[in-house]
C-alpha positions in Angstrom: 17.3 -12.7 2.3 16.9 -11.5 -1.4 13.5 -12.2 -2.6 15.1 -14.4 -5.4 16.6 -16.2 -3.2 13.6 -16.7 -1.3 11.8 -17.8 -3.8 14.3 -20.3 -5.1 14.6 -21.9 -1.7 10.9 -22.5 -1.5 10.4 -23.2 -5.3 9.3 -27.0 -4.9 7.2 -26.6 -1.7 5.4 -23.5 -3.6 5.2 -25.8 -6.9 3.8 -28.7 -5.0 1.2 -26.6 -3.2 0.0 -25.1 -6.8 -0.2 -29.0 -8.1 -2.6 -29.5 -4.8 -5.0 -26.6 -6.3 -4.7 -28.2 -9.8 -5.8 -31.8 -8.8 -9.4 -30.2 -8.0 -11.7 -30.2 -11.3 -12.8 -27.3 -10.6 -14.8 -26.9 -14.1 -17.8 -24.4 -13.8 -19.7 -25.1 -16.6 -20.6 -28.6 -15.5 -23.2 -29.0 -12.6 -21.0 -32.7 -12.1 -18.4 -30.3 -10.6 -20.1 -28.1 -8.6 -19.1 -29.7 -5.3 -15.6 -30.0 -6.8 -15.7 -26.1 -7.6 -16.5 -25.6 -3.8 -13.8 -28.0 -2.6 -11.1 -25.5 -5.1 -12.6 -22.6 -2.8 -12.2 -24.0 0.0 -8.8 -24.8 -1.0 -8.3 -21.1 -1.3 -9.3 -20.0 1.9 -6.9 -22.4 3.8 -4.2 -21.1 1.6 -5.0 -17.3 2.1 -4.9 -18.1 5.9 -1.7 -20.1 6.0 -0.2 -16.8 3.7 -1.1 -14.5 6.5 -4.2 -12.5 4.8 -7.0 -11.7 7.0 -10.8 -11.4 7.1 -11.3 -14.4 4.7 -14.6 -15.1 3.5 -16.5 -17.3 1.5 -19.5 -15.5 -0.3 -22.4 -17.9 -1.8 -24.1 -16.6 -5.0 -26.6 -18.0 -6.9 -24.0 -20.4 -8.8 -20.3 -20.7 -7.1 -18.9 -18.7 -4.2 -16.9 -15.9 -4.2 -13.7 -15.3 -2.1 -12.6 -11.9 -0.4 -9.3 -11.8 1.9 -7.8 -8.5 2.7 -4.4 -7.0 4.5 -5.2 -3.4 5.0 -2.2 -1.9 7.6 -0.5 0.5 5.3 -2.6 3.7 6.1 -1.8 6.6 3.5 -0.6 4.0 0.9 -2.8 2.8 -2.1 -5.2 -0.3 -2.0 -4.9 -2.7 -4.4 -7.7 -5.3 -5.2 -6.5 -8.7 -7.0 -8.9 -10.3 -9.0 -8.8 -13.7 -10.2 -10.7 -17.1 -10.7 -10.5 -20.6 -9.3 -12.7 -22.0 -12.2 -11.7 -23.5 -15.1 -12.5 -25.0 -18.6 -13.7 -28.6 -19.5 -11.1 -30.8 -20.5 -12.3 -32.4 -23.9 -11.4 -34.2 -26.1 -9.8 -35.9 -23.1 -7.6 -38.7 -25.9 -5.7 -35.3 -26.7 -4.2 -35.1 -23.3 -0.8 -36.3 -22.9 -1.1 -36.6 -19.5 -4.2 -36.6 -17.4 -5.5 -33.0 -17.0 -5.9 -33.0 -12.8 -2.5 -35.3 -12.6 -0.1 -32.2 -12.7 3.4 -32.6 -14.6 5.9 -30.9 -15.2 8.2 -31.6 -18.2 10.6 -29.3 -19.8 10.2 -26.6 -17.9 6.4 -26.2 -17.8 3.8 -27.4 -15.6 1.2 -29.1 -17.2 -2.4 -29.3 -16.0 -5.7 -27.5 -16.2 -6.0 -24.2 -15.4 -2.1 -24.4 -14.7 -2.3 -20.7 -16.5 -5.9 -19.9 -16.8 -6.0 -19.0 -14.0 -5.0 -21.2 -11.0 -1.4 -20.6 -11.9 -1.2 -16.8 -12.3 -3.3 -16.2 -9.2 -1.1 -18.4 -7.4 1.9 -16.1 -8.1 -0.4 -13.1 -6.3 -0.9 -15.2 -3.3 2.7 -16.1 -3.0 4.2 -12.9 -3.8 2.0 -11.2 -0.8 3.2 -14.3 1.5 6.8 -13.8 0.9 6.4 -9.7 1.7 4.8 -10.7 4.9 7.7 -13.4 5.4 10.3 -11.5 5.0 8.9 -7.8 6.3 6.3 -8.3 8.7 3.6 -6.2 6.8 2.6 -5.5 2.7 4.0 -2.3 1.4 0.1 -1.4 0.5 -3.1 -2.5 1.5 -4.3 -5.4 -0.4 -7.7 -6.9 -1.1 -8.5 -10.3 -3.2 -11.8 -10.9 -5.0 -11.3 -14.2 -6.6 -14.5 -16.0 -8.4 -15.3 -19.4 -9.7 -17.7 -18.2 -12.6 -15.1 -16.7 -15.3 -15.3 -19.4 -17.5 -19.0 -19.2 -17.9 -19.2 -15.3 -17.8 -18.9 -14.3 -14.3 -22.8 -13.6 -14.2 -23.1 -13.5 -10.2 -20.3 -11.4 -10.1 -21.7 -7.9 -10.9 -24.6 -7.9 -8.8 -21.7 -8.9 -5.8 -19.7 -5.9 -6.8 -22.6 -3.6 -6.9 -23.6 -5.1 -3.1 -19.8 -4.6 -2.1 -18.8 -1.4 -3.5 -17.5 -0.7 0.0 -15.8 -3.5 0.7 -13.9 -4.0 -2.5 -13.1 -0.3 -2.9 -9.6 0.2 -4.6 -7.2 2.8 -5.8 -6.5 0.2 -8.4 -7.6 -3.6 -9.5 -4.3 -6.1 -10.7 -5.4 -9.1 -12.8 -3.1 -11.5 -13.8 -5.2 -13.5 -16.7 -3.1 -12.4 -20.0 0.1 -13.3 -21.7 2.8 -12.0 -22.6 3.9 -10.8 -26.3 6.3 -13.9 -26.4 8.9 -15.8 -24.0 10.9 -12.5 -22.7 8.9 -9.9 -23.7 6.3 -9.0 -21.6 3.3 -7.0 -22.1 0.3 -4.8 -20.1 -3.0 -5.1 -21.8 -4.8 -1.7 -22.0 -7.7 -2.9 -24.0 -10.2 -5.8 -24.0 -12.9 -6.1 -27.1 -16.1 -6.4 -26.0 -19.0 -9.2 -27.3 -22.1 -9.8 -28.4 -23.8 -12.2 -30.3 -27.0 -13.3 -31.8 -28.5 -16.4 -33.9 -30.3 -16.1 -36.9 -33.4 -18.3 -38.5 -34.6 -17.8 -41.8 -37.3 -20.0 -42.9 -39.8 -19.8 -45.8 -42.3 -22.8 -47.1 -43.9 -25.5 -44.3 -41.5 -28.1 -45.4 -38.4 -29.2 -47.8 -39.4 -28.8 -51.5 -38.4 -30.9 -54.5 -36.0 -29.0 -56.8 -37.5 -30.4 -60.2 -40.8 -29.7 -59.1 -40.8 -26.3 -57.7 -37.2 -24.9 -58.2 -37.2 -21.4 -59.3 -41.0 -20.8 -58.6 -40.2 -20.6 -54.9 -38.1 -18.6 -52.1 -34.9 -21.2 -51.1 -34.1 -20.4 -47.1 -30.3 -21.1 -47.9 -30.1 -18.5 -51.0 -31.9 -16.0 -48.5 -29.8 -16.4 -45.9 -26.7 -16.5 -47.9 -27.4 -13.1 -49.7 -28.4 -11.7 -46.2 -25.1 -12.8 -44.6 -23.4 -11.2 -47.5 -24.6 -8.0 -47.2 -23.1 -7.4 -43.9 -19.7 -6.5 -45.0 -18.5 -4.3 -47.7 -16.0 -5.2 -50.2 -13.5 -3.3 -48.0 -13.9 -5.7 -45.3 -15.8 -2.8 -43.2 -19.3 -3.9 -41.4 -21.7 -2.8 -43.4 -24.3 -2.2 -40.6 -25.6 1.1 -40.1 -24.6 3.1 -37.0 -22.0 -0.4 -36.1 -19.1 2.0 -35.6 -20.7 4.4 -33.3 -18.6 5.1 -30.4 -15.3 3.0 -32.1 -12.4 5.6 -31.5 -9.3 6.4 -33.8 -6.1 4.8 -32.9 -3.9 7.6 -31.2 -0.5 7.9 -32.3 0.8 6.5 -28.9 -1.3 2.7 -29.5 -0.2 2.6 -33.3 3.3 3.2 -32.3 2.9 0.8 -29.5 1.4 -1.8 -32.1 4.4 -1.0 -34.2 7.1 -1.9 -31.4 5.4 -5.6 -31.2 7.3 -6.3 -34.8 4.5 -8.5 -35.9 5.7 -9.8 -38.8 2.2 -10.4 -40.9 3.7 -12.7 -43.5 4.8 -15.4 -41.0 1.7 -15.2 -39.3 -0.2 -16.0 -42.9 2.3 -19.0 -43.6 2.3 -20.1 -40.3 -1.8 -20.3 -40.3 -1.4 -21.8 -44.1 -3.3 -18.9 -45.7 -3.1 -17.8 -49.6 -3.6 -14.2 -48.2 -4.4 -12.0 -44.6 -8.3 -10.1 -44.6 -9.8 -7.6 -43.2 -10.6 -4.1 -42.8 -8.7 -1.8 -45.3 -6.3 0.8 -43.8 -5.4 -1.1 -40.8 -2.3 -3.6 -40.0 -2.9 -6.8 -38.8 -2.5 -6.3 -35.1 -4.6 -3.5 -35.3 -7.1 -5.3 -36.5 -7.6 -8.4 -34.1 -6.5 -5.9 -31.2 -8.0 -2.5 -31.7 -10.7 -2.9 -34.4 -14.4 -4.2 -33.9 -15.7 -7.2 -35.8 -18.6 -9.4 -37.4 -17.9 -13.0 -37.8 -19.8 -15.7 -39.0 -19.5 -18.6 -36.6 -21.7 -21.3 -38.1 -23.9 -21.5 -41.1 -26.4 -24.5 -41.4 -29.4 -25.8 -43.4 -30.6 -28.1 -45.9 -29.0 -31.6 -46.8 -25.8 -32.2 -45.9 -24.9 -36.0 -45.9 -23.3 -38.4 -48.5 -24.4 -38.0 -52.1 -26.6 -35.0 -53.3 -30.4 -34.7 -52.3 -32.4 -32.2 -55.1 -34.0 -30.5 -52.4 -34.9 -26.8 -51.6 -34.5 -26.3 -47.9 -37.4 -24.7 -45.7 -35.1 -23.2 -42.9 -31.3 -21.9 -42.8 -29.3 -20.6 -39.6 -26.2 -19.0 -38.5 -24.5 -17.9 -35.6 -22.7 -14.6 -35.6 -20.5 -13.0 -33.0 -19.1 -9.5 -32.8 -16.1 -8.3 -31.0 -16.4 -4.8 -29.7 -14.0 -1.7 -29.1 -13.9 1.7 -26.9 -17.7 2.8 -26.4 -19.6 0.0 -28.9 -22.7 -0.2 -26.9 -23.7 -3.8 -27.2 -27.3 -4.0 -27.1 -27.3 -0.8 -29.5 -25.0 -3.2 -32.0 -27.6 -6.2 -32.0 -30.3 -3.9 -32.4 -28.7 -2.2 -35.8 -27.6 -5.7 -36.8 -30.9 -7.2 -36.6 -32.9 -4.1 -38.3 -30.2 -4.2 -41.2 -31.1 -8.1 -41.6 -34.8 -7.2 -41.3 -34.4 -4.2 -44.1 -32.1 -6.8 -46.5 -34.1 -9.9 -46.3 -35.1 -11.4 -49.2 -39.2 -11.5 -50.8 -40.7 -14.7 -49.6 -38.3 -15.3 -46.2 -38.9 -15.3 -42.9 -36.5 -14.0 -40.2 -36.1 -14.8 -36.6 -32.9 -12.9 -34.5 -32.6 -14.1 -31.2 -30.1 -11.6 -29.0 -27.9 -13.6 -26.9 -24.4 -12.4 -24.9 -23.7 -8.7 -24.0 -20.6 -7.4 -22.8 -18.7 -4.0 -23.1 -15.3 -3.4 -24.0 -12.3 -2.6 -21.3 -9.8 0.3 -22.2 -7.6 2.2 -20.0 -4.7 5.1 -20.9 -1.6 3.7 -20.9 0.1 6.6 -20.0 -1.8 6.5 -16.8 0.9 6.4 -13.9 -0.2 3.3 -12.5 0.2 1.3 -15.7 3.6 2.9 -15.9 5.1 2.0 -12.6 3.8 -1.9 -13.8 5.8 -1.1 -16.9 9.1 -0.5 -15.1 8.1 -3.6 -12.9 8.3 -5.5 -15.7 11.7 -4.3 -16.9 13.7 -4.6 -13.6 12.5 -8.5 -13.7 12.5 -9.4 -17.5 15.1 -6.8 -18.4 13.3 -5.7 -20.8 9.9 -3.0 -20.0 6.5 -4.1 -21.1 4.7 -2.6 -24.2 1.6 -1.8 -23.9 -0.9 -3.9 -26.4 -4.6 -4.4 -26.9 -6.0 -8.0 -26.6 -8.4 -9.1 -28.9 -10.4 -11.2 -26.8 -12.8 -10.4 -23.9 -13.0 -10.5 -20.2 -16.2 -9.1 -19.5 -15.9 -8.3 -15.8 -13.0 -6.2 -16.5 -15.7 -3.6 -17.6 -17.6 -3.9 -14.6 -14.8 -3.5 -12.4 -13.8 -0.3 -14.1 -17.2 0.8 -14.1 -18.2 0.0 -10.7 -15.5 0.8 -8.6 -14.3 3.6 -10.8 -10.7 2.3 -10.6 -8.1 2.1 -13.3 -7.4 -2.2 -14.2 -3.7 -3.0 -14.7 -3.8 -6.4 -16.4 0.2 -8.0 -15.5 -0.4 -11.2 -17.4 2.4 -14.1 -17.1 0.9 -16.7 -19.5 1.8 -17.7 -22.9 -0.3 -17.6 -26.0 1.1 -20.9 -27.2 0.2 -22.7 -23.0 -3.4 -24.1 -24.8 -5.5 -22.6 -22.2 -8.9 -24.0 -22.9 -7.3 -26.8 -24.9 -5.8 -30.2 -24.1 -2.3 -29.9 -22.6 -2.6 -26.4 -21.2 0.4 -25.7 -19.2 2.2 -23.1 -17.7 5.9 -22.4 -18.2 7.8 -22.4 -15.2 10.2 -19.5 -16.0 7.0 -17.1 -15.9 6.0 -18.0 -12.7 9.7 -17.6 -11.2 10.1 -14.2 -12.7 6.1 -13.4 -12.3 6.7 -13.8 -8.3 9.5 -11.1 -8.5 7.1 -9.0 -10.9 4.6 -8.7 -8.8 6.8 -8.4 -5.3 8.6 -5.4 -7.6 5.4 -3.5 -8.6 3.9 -3.8 -5.3 6.5 -2.3 -3.5 7.5 0.3 -6.3 3.8 1.6 -5.3 
C-alpha cells in the first residue's frame, strides 16, 4: 500500500487520537495545571509505545518531565533526533474562543484547539509518520531518537541541563524539529535562523515623592522627561541601534540568503496596508523581510509612569519605567548586549535622575548554513509532496533551545514546520490546517527515506 493510501485509510483514526491529546490542558505556565502537564506526558508515553518505538522513558526535571524514546535498528545509517513539546500556552481571553480551547473541533478543514499547531499537532505528525513506516516496512530507514519536553512555552529552563547530562543518549547526526511555519499555503519553507533574545527593565527615579508642577516645575528633574530622553538616545535617525558594541557579531547577509529573501516575494506595500500603517519603518539599507528575519532589534515594549487617569493632574512624577527586548542574530552575546545597553543608559542619564536596570532574559541566536546537505534533502522532500521546493528563510522569532541543541550535540538542526502564520498560535481560536497535517505526514516519510 502506498503511504498516501495508508494515511487516507487511517486519517479519521489519527485525528481522533490527536483530539484526545488536545483535550488535555497541559499549560506549563500555570501551576494549577501541573497534573495536566504530567497527564499529557503520560498520554505521549502510551502513544509512543503503540507506535512501535522502544526504550520509552519519562525523565523528571525540576519542572515538567522530558520524554525520551528511540528505535535504533539501522546500522550504518544516520541517527535523527526528533524534538518537540507537549506543553501549551494559556488560553486567555477565554471569551474570544469560538469553541472551548480544550474541546477540539474540525471546521472548514481546520482543527481548532489550544496546541493544535503549537506544537502537539506537529509532534503528532512525526509519531504517525514513524508508526506508518514501521507498519508498512517493519523497520525504519534511519535510527530515530525522540526528545519531547513540557516546558517550551516557559523558555525550556530545565532542558539545557538535561541535554548536558544526556549528551551520549541524545547523540545524533541531526536534530529534526517541526515547530515553525510554511511561508504561505502551499509554499514550504525551512528556517535557517532564529533570532536570539535578551530583555531588561529600566527604572528612573528623581525626588522622594511626586511634586506639584506649579511649585517645583522648571526647577527639578522630571522622571518622565529623563526616561523619554534616555530611550530616545537608543536609536539614530536611520533606524540603527546607537548603543556602542551592539552590532558586534552581526554577520552581513550573504548573496545566497538575500536571494532566498527575494524569492519569498513579500509585497511591502501589502504588508503596510494590512497593518494599517502610514509607512513601514526600520534599519536603513534592508528590506522588510531582511529586517524582521536577519537583523537585530531593540524594541520598547512598555513605557509608563506619572498620572494616567481621566483629565489632567499637574504633577511632576518621581519615577518612570520601561521594558525593553532585543532580538539578536549571528554571534551576538546576549550578556554583552545587556551590559552594553546598561553602560549606554548610565552614560546618557539626565542630571538629577537615578537609574536602576534589571537584566532578565538571555538566549543566543540559532543559525545554520542553508547549503548543508541535510537541509537540501529536506527541501527536496517538501518539493516531492508539495510540488514546490522549500525556500530557506530566517525567522524573526526565538526558540532558545535550538541553539542549545546545535551547540551541545554538535549537530545540524533541521526546522521542517507545517504550520501557517495565521493559525492563531498563542491566541484564541488556535487551529491547524489539515491539508498540512496530511502533507506533513508524507513529507516526513519522504525525508526519512531519502536520508
